[in-house]
N, C-alpha and C positions, 0 to 999 in steps of 0.2 A: 501666609500659611492657612491651610484648610484644616479645620477640626471636624470630627466626626462623632456621633454618639453610638456607643456600642452597648447593646443590652446583654445583660449577664444574669443568669439564673442562680440565685443563692440555694444550693441543694438542701441547706439546712431548713429551709421554708417549704419544701415539696413534701407532700403528706406520704404516708407509707403505701397507700394504695397505689397512687401515682408512680412511685418509685418501683413497686412490685411490676406493675404492668409494663414500664419501661424496660425493665430487666427481661421479662418474658418475651418482649417483641424483639429485643436485642438478641436474645438466644435463637429466636425464631428465624430471624433474618441471617444470623450467622451460621445457621445449619443448612441453609438452601443455597443454590447457586445465585450469585448476583447477576441480573440480566442487563442487557443494554439499557441505556438511560431512559429511553421512551417507554419500555415495558416496566421497568423498575419503579418509576414513579406512580405507576398505575396499580401496583400490588397493594392488596389490602393490608398487609403487615406493614409494609413502608408507610403507607398513607396514615395509618393508625399512630405509628410512631412519630411521624411529622406533624401530625395534628396535636399531639401531647406537647411536643416541643415548641410549636408555634403558639399554643395556648399559654405555656409558661412564659413564652417571651412577649406575649399581648400582641402578637401580629394580627392584624386584620385580614379578612378573607381576601380582599384585593391585593394586598401585599403578598400573601401566600401564592395567588395566582401569578404574580409578578416573578416571584422567586422561582417557581417552577418554570415559567416561560424563559426567564434568563438562563437558568440552568441548562435546560434543553439546548438553548441558542449557543451557549459556551461550548457545550459538548460537540454540537454539530460543526461549529467553526474549528475545533481542534481536530475532529475526524477529517474534515475537508482539507485542512492545512497538512496533516500526516500524509494524506493520499497524494498530496501535490509534490512530496519531496522524493 
């Protein structure tokens, strides 16, 4: 059996300024059209939200880039599969 480590943020430890910024960014993203994955990950509001969340999780810049690369790769594979059906 394989075990994995899962990082979880205790919201009680997040300062008020960060919570407010997360709320603002969530509202901003929620009021605009969501773009295709390639454009979405480049949006300033999306990058700001991701940056805060990645910081809270303590993710390195290398891991952040890996996550974006893997996410885009998964979406590309899914789109390709959908087109082949």
